[in-house]
C-alpha positions in Angstrom: -28.6 -19.4 -24.3 -28.2 -20.0 -21.3 -26.6 -18.4 -18.6 -23.3 -20.6 -18.0 -23.0 -21.3 -22.0 -23.0 -17.3 -22.3 -20.5 -17.0 -20.1 -18.3 -19.8 -20.8 -18.4 -18.0 -24.7 -17.6 -14.4 -23.8 -15.0 -15.0 -20.6 -11.7 -15.2 -22.2 -10.4 -15.6 -18.5 -7.9 -12.7 -18.7 -8.2 -12.2 -14.6 -9.6 -8.7 -14.5 -12.2 -9.5 -12.7 -10.6 -10.7 -10.0 -7.7 -7.9 -9.8 -10.8 -5.6 -8.4 -12.2 -8.5 -6.3 -11.9 -8.3 -2.7 -13.2 -11.7 -1.9 -11.3 -14.5 -4.6 -8.3 -14.8 -6.3 -8.6 -18.2 -8.2 -10.1 -18.4 -11.7 -11.2 -21.8 -11.0 -13.9 -20.7 -8.9 -15.7 -20.2 -12.7 -15.4 -23.3 -13.6 -16.5 -24.7 -10.3 -19.7 -22.6 -10.8 -19.9 -23.7 -14.1 -20.3 -27.2 -13.0 -22.1 -26.8 -10.3 -24.8 -24.7 -12.3 -24.7 -27.1 -15.2 -26.0 -29.9 -11.9 -22.3 -31.7 -13.0 -20.0 -31.1 -9.8 -21.0 -30.2 -6.2 -20.0 -27.3 -4.5 -18.6 -26.0 -0.8 -21.1 -23.8 0.5 -18.2 -21.0 1.1 -17.5 -20.6 -2.6 -20.9 -18.6 -3.1 -20.5 -16.9 0.5 -17.6 -15.3 -0.1 -19.6 -12.9 -2.2 -20.2 -9.9 -1.9 -22.1 -8.5 -4.5 -20.7 -5.5 -5.1 -20.9 -5.6 -8.9 -17.0 -4.6 -9.4 -16.5 -7.5 -11.4 -18.7 -6.8 -13.8 -17.9 -3.3 -13.9 -14.5 -4.2 -14.6 -14.9 -7.0 -17.1 -15.2 -5.8 -20.9 -17.8 -7.9 -21.6 -19.6 -7.4 -18.6 -19.8 -10.3 -16.9 -17.9 -11.3 -13.7 -18.0 -13.5 -11.1 -21.5 -12.1 -9.9 -23.2 -13.2 -12.7 -22.7 -16.8 -11.7 -23.1 -16.5 -7.7 -27.3 -15.5 -7.6 -28.2 -18.3 -10.0 -25.5 -20.8 -8.0 -26.7 -19.2 -4.5 -30.6 -20.0 -5.6 -30.1 -23.2 -6.7 -28.3 -24.0 -4.0 -31.0 -23.0 -1.6 -33.9 -24.9 -3.8 -31.4 -28.3 -3.1 -30.4 -27.7 0.5 -33.3 -25.3 1.9 -32.9 -22.2 3.9 -30.4 -21.7 6.9 -30.9 -19.0 9.6 -28.6 -16.5 7.7 -31.1 -16.4 4.7 -34.4 -16.4 7.0 -32.9 -12.9 8.8 -34.9 -10.5 6.9 -37.3 -12.1 5.9 -40.2 -10.4 8.0 -42.6 -13.0 8.5 -39.4 -15.4 10.2 -39.5 -16.2 13.9 -35.4 -15.5 14.1 -35.9 -12.0 11.8 -33.6 -9.7 13.1 -35.7 -6.3 12.8 -38.3 -8.3 15.3 -35.9 -8.9 17.9 -34.6 -5.0 17.9 -38.0 -4.2 17.6 -38.2 -6.0 21.2 -35.5 -4.3 22.7 -35.4 -1.1 21.4 -38.0 2.0 21.3 -38.9 2.5 17.0 -39.3 5.7 16.2 -42.6 6.7 15.1 -43.7 8.5 12.4 -46.3 9.9 10.4 -48.8 7.9 8.6 -51.3 9.7 6.8 -52.2 10.2 2.8 -49.1 12.2 1.2 -48.2 13.5 -2.5 -44.7 11.8 -1.7 -44.6 8.1 0.7 -40.8 7.9 2.5 -39.8 4.2 3.1 -36.8 3.7 5.0 -36.5 0.1 4.9 -36.0 -2.1 7.6 -32.5 -1.0 7.8 -33.8 2.6 8.5 -36.2 2.0 10.8 -34.8 -0.1 12.9 -30.8 -0.1 12.8 -29.7 3.3 11.1 -32.2 5.5 12.3 -30.3 8.9 12.1 -30.9 8.1 8.7 -34.6 8.1 8.4 -34.9 10.9 10.8 -32.7 13.0 9.1 -34.7 12.1 6.0 -37.7 12.9 7.6 -36.6 16.5 9.3 -35.7 17.6 5.6 -39.1 16.4 4.4 -40.9 18.9 7.5 -38.3 21.6 6.9 -39.4 22.0 3.0 -43.0 21.3 3.9 -43.8 18.2 2.0 -46.7 16.8 2.0 -45.4 13.6 3.0 -46.3 10.2 4.7 -43.9 6.9 5.9 -44.2 3.7 4.9 -42.2 1.7 7.7 -41.9 -1.4 9.9 -42.0 -4.7 9.0 -45.1 -5.3 7.6 -43.7 -3.3 4.9 -40.1 -5.2 4.3 -39.3 -4.6 0.5 -37.7 -8.0 0.0 -34.7 -7.3 -1.5 -32.7 -8.3 1.0 -33.8 -12.7 0.8 -34.1 -12.3 -2.4 -30.4 -11.9 -2.4 -29.6 -14.7 -0.2 -31.6 -17.2 -2.2 -34.6 -16.9 -0.6 -37.3 -14.6 -3.0 -40.5 -16.0 -0.9 -40.8 -12.1 0.8 -40.7 -10.5 -2.3 -43.1 -12.3 -3.4 -45.2 -12.2 -0.8 -44.9 -8.4 0.3 -44.6 -6.8 -2.9 -48.1 -6.3 -4.4 -48.8 -5.6 -0.7 -46.4 -2.8 -1.1 -47.5 -1.2 -4.3 -51.6 -1.3 -3.3 -50.7 0.6 0.3 -48.2 3.2 -1.4 -50.9 4.0 -3.8 -54.0 4.2 -1.5 -52.0 6.7 0.4 -51.9 8.7 -2.9 -48.2 8.8 -3.6 -46.9 10.9 -7.0 -43.3 10.3 -5.4 -42.3 7.0 -3.5 -38.9 7.7 -1.8 -36.4 5.6 -0.6 -33.1 5.9 1.5 -32.2 1.6 1.3 -30.4 0.9 -2.3 -32.3 -2.1 -2.3 -35.5 -0.8 -1.7 -34.5 1.4 -4.3 -33.9 -1.6 -6.9 -37.2 -3.7 -5.6 -39.8 -0.6 -6.0 -37.5 1.3 -9.6 -36.7 -2.4 -11.4 -38.2 -5.4 -9.6 -41.6 -4.8 -8.7 -42.5 -3.3 -12.1 -41.2 -6.5 -13.8 -43.5 -8.6 -11.2 -46.2 -6.9 -10.8 -46.9 -3.8 -13.9 -46.7 -0.3 -14.0 -46.5 1.2 -10.5 -48.6 4.9 -11.5 -45.8 6.8 -9.5 -41.9 8.1 -9.7 -39.0 6.1 -7.6 -36.7 8.5 -6.5 -34.1 7.7 -4.5 -33.3 10.2 -1.2 -30.1 11.6 -3.2 -32.4 11.9 -6.4 -34.9 13.7 -4.7 -32.4 16.0 -2.0 -30.9 17.6 -5.5 -34.3 18.1 -7.0 -34.9 20.0 -4.2 -32.0 22.2 -4.3 -32.2 22.6 -7.6 -35.9 23.9 -7.5 -34.9 26.4 -4.6 -37.1 25.0 -2.0 -33.7 23.7 -0.2 -31.0 26.1 0.9 -28.5 24.4 2.6 -27.0 27.7 4.8 -24.4 26.5 7.2 -21.0 26.1 6.1 -19.7 23.0 6.8 -15.7 23.4 6.3 -14.6 19.7 5.5 -12.7 17.5 2.2 -15.8 14.9 2.3 -14.8 11.5 0.6 -18.3 10.0 -0.9 -18.7 6.2 -0.4 -20.7 4.9 -3.2 -22.7 2.2 -2.2 -22.2 -1.1 -4.5 -26.0 -1.4 -5.1 -26.7 1.9 -5.7 -23.8 3.2 -8.0 -23.1 0.1 -9.8 -26.3 -1.7 -9.2 -28.8 1.2 -10.1 -26.5 4.0 -12.1 -26.9 6.6 -9.7 -24.0 9.0 -8.5 -23.8 11.6 -9.8 -27.1 13.4 -7.7 -25.3 12.8 -4.5 -22.3 14.0 -5.4 -24.2 17.3 -6.4 -26.2 18.0 -3.4 -22.8 17.9 -1.2 -21.3 20.7 -4.1 -23.9 22.9 -2.8 -23.1 22.9 0.5 -21.1 26.0 1.5 -17.5 25.1 3.3 -17.8 21.4 1.4 -15.0 20.3 -0.5 -15.7 16.9 -1.9 -12.4 15.2 -2.9 -13.2 12.1 -5.4 -15.7 13.7 -8.2 -16.8 10.6 -9.8 -17.3 7.3 -8.7 -13.7 5.9 -10.1 -12.1 3.3 -8.1 -14.6 3.5 -5.9 -14.5 0.0 -3.9 -17.1 -2.0 -1.5 -17.3 -1.5 2.3 -17.9 -5.1 2.9 -21.0 -5.5 4.3 -23.3 -6.5 1.5 -23.9 -10.4 0.0 -24.3 -11.8 3.7 -20.8 -11.3 3.9 -20.6 -9.2 6.9 -23.0 -12.2 9.2 -20.8 -14.6 7.4 -17.6 -13.1 7.6 -17.5 -10.5 10.5 -13.9 -9.5 11.0 -13.4 -10.0 6.8 -16.0 -7.5 6.1 -15.1 -4.8 8.4 -11.1 -5.6 7.3 -12.6 -4.4 4.0 -14.0 -1.8 5.5 -11.4 -0.4 6.9 -9.8 0.2 3.5 -12.0 3.0 2.9 -10.8 5.3 6.0 -7.3 4.6 3.8 -8.8 5.9 0.7 -10.7 8.8 2.5 -6.9 9.4 3.8 -4.6 9.2 0.9 -7.5 12.0 -0.7 -6.6 14.1 2.8 -10.2 13.6 3.8 -11.8 14.4 7.0 -15.5 13.3 7.0 -16.9 10.3 4.4 -20.8 10.7 3.1 -22.4 7.3 2.3 -26.1 6.8 1.3 -26.7 3.4 2.6 -27.8 1.8 6.1 -25.1 -1.1 5.4 -22.6 1.0 4.6 -23.5 3.1 7.2 -23.1 0.4 9.7 -20.2 -1.2 8.6 -18.1 1.9 8.4 -19.1 3.1 11.9 -18.1 -0.7 13.1 -14.9 -0.8 11.6 -14.2 3.0 12.2 -14.1 2.6 16.3 -10.1 5.0 16.5 -10.2 6.1 13.2 -10.0 9.8 13.0 -12.8 10.4 9.9 -16.1 10.7 10.5 -19.0 9.5 8.8 -22.1 10.9 8.6 -25.2 9.7 6.2 -25.8 12.1 3.5 -29.1 13.4 4.6 -27.9 13.7 8.2 -25.1 16.0 6.4 -27.4 18.1 4.6 -29.3 18.5 8.0 -26.2 19.9 9.5 -25.9 22.6 6.4 -29.5 23.2 7.2 -29.0 23.7 10.9 -31.1 20.4 11.7 -28.9 18.1 14.1 -29.6 14.4 14.4 -28.9 12.5 17.6 -26.3 9.9 16.5 -26.4 6.7 19.0 -23.7 4.7 17.3 -22.8 2.9 19.8 -26.1 1.7 20.5 -26.7 0.9 17.4 -23.3 -1.5 17.3 -24.6 -3.1 20.2 -28.2 -3.6 19.4 -27.3 -5.1 16.0 -24.6 -7.6 17.1 -27.3 -9.1 19.9 -29.7 -9.2 17.4 -27.0 -10.9 15.4 -26.0 -13.3 18.2 -29.9 -14.0 19.1 -31.2 -14.7 15.4 -28.1 -16.4 13.8 -26.2 -19.8 15.0 -22.9 -19.7 16.0 -22.3 -15.9 15.0 -19.2 -14.9 15.9 -19.1 -10.8 16.9 -16.4 -9.3 14.8 -12.9 -8.7 15.8 -12.2 -4.9 14.9 -9.4 -4.4 12.9 
C-alpha cells in the first residue's frame, strides 16, 4: 500500500489535524495532495510551502496521519519535476547561495577545539554561524566539566538535514558518510548535537543509509541531564525565574525528546518550570521553510509563544533549537519576557555568562537572506 492509499483509507476527514494547524484551514487540501501525488492533478506551490512540518497534525490525529505525511513526498515530487529553487539550495553546503557561507564572509566565525576527543560536539550550521551563543554555551559547559571533547564545526560538515526537509536530499547523501568517517576518526564514543535536525540525521537517517554508527548520539539536553545526574555538573547560582520551556517541534514530536531539558531546568536552584509536560506545545513558526517563504506570518506564529508564556506568568522562555531561538528572539522585539538557550541558561546557573549579540545576529541573517534568496522581503515585526 502506498502512502496515498494508506492515508485515504485511514483518514475520516474529522478535521482534528486542522484544529491544531497554524497554517491550513481547508480539508480540501487532502484531495489536492492525493491527486498531485497520484499524478492526476497539479498543485500550486503555495499549498506545499505553507507547511511548518511541525508534526502537530500527526500528533493530534487518532491514526497518526496528519498533513505532513503527504506534504513531504509532495515537496520531493515538485523538486523532481521543477528543479531546485534558491530557497531550497540556501542550506546546501556546496551551493553558491548558501546562507551560512554568506554569513562567514561578513562575520568572524568562532574557532573551537579541533582534535581527538571521546565526546565530539556537532553544533551544526545554525550553532556555528548564526546562534553562536548556543555553541559557546555548550563548549563552556564541556570545559567546566573537563570533558575530553572536540568540536566538529563548519560548513564542510553540514549534516544535510535542512536541505532534505526542503526536498533536496543531495547534501545528506554527499555528506553523511564523510561526517561519520570524521567522527570515528576523532575517536568518538559520544556524538553530541545541538540542532534537532542534526540529531535526527545522526540518530535516525544516517544509520538507515550507512549502517551501524559505532558511537552514541545524544542531543545536548540529554547529555546535560546525564552530567547533572552523575554529579559532574552542579548548578549553584540561584536563577529566580518562572520558566516556560518551548518544545522544538522536531525534537519533541519528531524525536520524542522533551523530558531531559525539563529535568535540567528543575535542577537549577530558584527556577520554577511552568509547563512540566509538552501538552499543548506548539510551533515557533520557523520550520519547513516558512521563515523565508512567509517571514511576517512566521514571526506572527512565534509571537504566540510569548502569549502562551504570559498566560502561565512566566518571565523567561527557554528553548533548545537554533531555529526556535532565532524566531523567538526576532519576534520578541518589545516583549518583556527574555529568551535563553538551555545550555546558555545552565551556564548562568554555573556562574558562566555567555555573550549575546542578538541585534547583530538578526542583522546578519536577514542580510544573508536578502543576498541569497531572490525576492526576499524582511518581515514586519508582530
